[in-house]
C-alpha positions in Angstrom: -94.2 3.5 -37.0 -96.9 3.8 -39.7 -100.1 3.6 -38.1 -100.8 7.1 -37.0 -102.8 7.5 -34.0 -103.7 10.6 -33.7 -105.3 11.9 -30.3 -106.7 15.3 -29.1 -103.2 17.6 -28.6 -105.1 18.9 -24.9 -104.4 15.0 -23.5 -100.7 15.8 -23.2 -100.0 19.4 -23.5 -103.2 20.3 -21.9 -106.2 21.8 -23.3 -106.1 24.2 -26.7 -109.2 26.2 -27.4 -109.5 27.7 -30.4 -112.6 29.7 -31.9 -114.6 28.0 -35.0 -115.1 24.6 -35.9 -112.3 24.2 -39.0 -109.5 26.2 -39.6 -107.1 25.9 -42.6 -103.8 24.8 -41.8 -101.7 27.0 -43.1 -103.3 29.9 -40.7 -102.6 27.6 -37.3 -99.3 28.5 -35.4 -99.0 26.2 -32.9 -96.3 27.7 -29.5 -95.0 25.0 -27.1 -94.1 26.6 -23.9 -93.6 30.2 -25.9 -91.1 28.0 -28.2 -92.7 27.8 -32.1 -93.1 24.8 -34.1 -94.1 24.3 -37.6 -98.1 22.6 -37.7 -98.0 21.7 -41.1 -94.9 19.5 -40.1 -97.0 18.0 -37.6 -99.7 17.4 -39.4 -102.2 19.5 -37.1 -105.8 20.2 -37.9 -108.6 21.3 -35.9 -112.1 20.3 -36.1 -114.9 21.7 -33.6 -112.8 23.5 -31.4 -110.2 20.9 -30.8 -106.7 19.8 -31.9 -105.8 16.6 -33.2 -102.2 15.7 -34.6 -100.2 12.4 -34.5 -98.7 11.7 -31.3 -95.9 10.1 -32.9 -94.7 13.2 -34.4 -95.4 15.1 -31.1 -93.1 12.9 -29.1 -90.5 13.0 -31.8 -90.2 16.8 -31.4 -89.6 16.3 -27.9 -87.1 13.9 -28.6 -89.0 10.5 -27.6 -91.1 8.0 -29.4 -94.5 6.6 -29.4 -95.1 2.7 -29.4 -98.0 1.4 -30.5 -98.8 -2.2 -29.7 -101.7 -4.3 -31.4 -101.5 -7.2 -28.9 -102.3 -5.0 -26.1 -104.0 -2.3 -27.6 -102.0 0.5 -26.0 -99.4 3.4 -27.5 -96.9 3.9 -24.7 -95.0 7.5 -25.4 -91.6 7.9 -23.8 -89.4 11.6 -23.5 -86.0 10.1 -22.3 -84.2 13.3 -23.1 -86.8 15.7 -22.2 -87.0 14.0 -18.7 -83.0 13.6 -18.5 -82.7 17.6 -19.1 -84.9 18.0 -16.7 -83.2 16.3 -13.8 -80.0 17.9 -15.2 -81.4 21.4 -15.2 -82.4 20.8 -11.2 -79.1 19.6 -10.3 -77.4 22.3 -12.2 -79.7 24.9 -9.9 -78.6 23.1 -7.0 -75.3 23.3 -7.5 -75.9 27.3 -7.1 -77.9 27.9 -4.6 -76.0 30.1 -2.2 -75.0 29.4 1.1 -74.2 33.2 1.5 -75.8 36.4 -0.3 -73.2 37.6 -1.5 -73.1 33.9 -3.6 -75.8 34.9 -5.2 -74.6 38.1 -6.2 -71.6 37.0 -7.9 -73.8 33.9 -9.4 -76.0 36.9 -11.4 -73.1 39.2 -11.9 -71.3 36.4 -13.5 -74.3 35.7 -15.5 -74.7 39.1 -16.9 -71.4 39.3 -17.5 -71.7 36.2 -19.5 -74.8 36.5 -21.0 -75.7 33.9 -19.7 -79.7 34.0 -18.6 -79.6 30.6 -16.5 -77.1 31.7 -14.1 -79.1 34.5 -13.4 -82.3 32.5 -13.0 -80.5 30.0 -10.6 -80.5 32.2 -8.0 -83.6 34.1 -8.1 -86.3 33.6 -5.5 -89.8 31.3 -6.5 -91.7 35.0 -7.0 -88.7 36.4 -9.4 -89.1 33.4 -11.3 -92.3 33.3 -12.0 -92.2 37.2 -13.3 -89.3 36.5 -15.4 -89.4 33.0 -16.9 -91.5 34.3 -20.1 -89.0 36.6 -20.9 -85.9 34.1 -20.8 -88.0 31.7 -22.9 -88.7 34.6 -25.1 -85.0 35.4 -25.6 -83.4 31.8 -25.4 -82.1 32.2 -22.0 -79.3 34.9 -23.7 -79.5 38.4 -22.1 -76.7 41.7 -22.7 -75.9 42.8 -25.8 -73.2 43.0 -28.1 -71.8 46.0 -26.4 -71.3 47.7 -23.8 -71.6 44.9 -21.6 -71.2 44.9 -17.6 -67.1 44.8 -16.8 -65.8 45.0 -13.5 -67.9 45.5 -9.8 -66.6 47.8 -7.7 -67.7 50.3 -4.4 -69.7 46.9 -3.1 -71.7 48.4 0.2 -73.1 45.4 2.1 -76.6 46.6 4.3 -77.8 43.8 6.4 -81.7 44.7 7.0 -82.1 41.2 9.0 -81.0 37.9 9.5 -82.8 36.8 6.3 -82.4 40.4 4.5 -79.3 41.7 2.7 -78.9 44.4 0.2 -75.5 45.1 -2.0 -75.3 48.2 -3.7 -72.4 48.5 -6.5 -71.0 50.7 -9.4 -70.1 48.1 -12.4 -67.9 49.4 -15.4 -70.0 49.6 -19.2 -67.1 47.9 -21.3 -66.9 47.9 -24.7 -64.0 46.6 -27.3 -61.8 46.3 -24.1 -62.3 49.5 -22.8 -64.3 51.5 -20.0 -66.8 54.0 -21.7 -69.2 54.9 -18.5 -70.0 53.3 -15.1 -73.8 51.7 -14.0 -75.3 51.6 -10.5 -77.1 48.5 -9.0 -78.7 47.7 -6.2 -79.5 44.0 -5.6 -81.6 42.3 -2.5 -81.0 39.0 -1.3 -82.9 36.8 1.2 -82.7 33.7 2.3 -85.6 31.3 1.8 -86.5 27.8 2.2 -87.8 26.1 -1.3 -88.8 23.2 -2.5 -85.4 22.1 -3.3 -83.8 23.6 -0.1 -82.7 26.5 1.8 -80.6 29.1 0.4 -80.2 32.8 -0.4 -82.2 33.7 -3.6 -82.0 37.1 -5.1 -85.7 39.0 -4.6 -85.1 42.3 -6.1 -82.5 44.1 -8.6 -82.4 47.8 -9.4 -80.0 49.2 -11.9 -79.8 53.2 -12.7 -80.6 52.3 -16.1 -81.8 49.1 -16.6 -81.0 48.8 -20.2 -77.1 50.2 -19.9 -76.0 46.7 -20.5 -78.8 45.6 -23.0 -81.1 43.1 -22.8 -81.5 42.5 -19.1 -84.7 40.6 -17.2 -86.2 40.7 -13.8 -84.3 44.5 -13.5 -86.6 47.8 -12.1 -85.2 51.2 -12.4 -83.2 52.6 -9.1 -84.7 55.2 -7.4 
């Protein structure tokens, strides 16, 4: 599209207020949902505290497009991949919604063992999600570390607090290069609740004896 319709970036991503009337392009850093973008490639500019950009460039960053119709005097923006990915993620999370408390625990353990933040997040309660989303994004949904990592879980103890709350305490192996080099201890609280996606069991609290024994751990507190 040759014609570039420049609109305030705030109209599609929320208002962006930057002090000062004009900022030099090289000093401008752009972050969308915490992900950095090269502002110069998007031809961003700031005037009188407002950010302007070609809408077709912004749409392209999200694998979409902006089409200008001269006869109708309109611009139509489509973001098909972003929309499809959102639906895919929601279906993915629905598949892991736990019907039993231990299902939620098993999913979280598997997520930690495989360094998969998406699996862990799928069984987090809404409140725990709100607290951890930024961290997951910052680490590109990869947790843990190269060594050691969480190995087999054992000595599992179950405490039924009430009809909607179950607490699990267990030990886990710390594994490096295929060998067990130590043991960690965890306590995970899981509650039954209704969310906008349906009813299930969700993790509300995670405590580890050593929160950093397997590297990057998100949503974890120190076990007292």
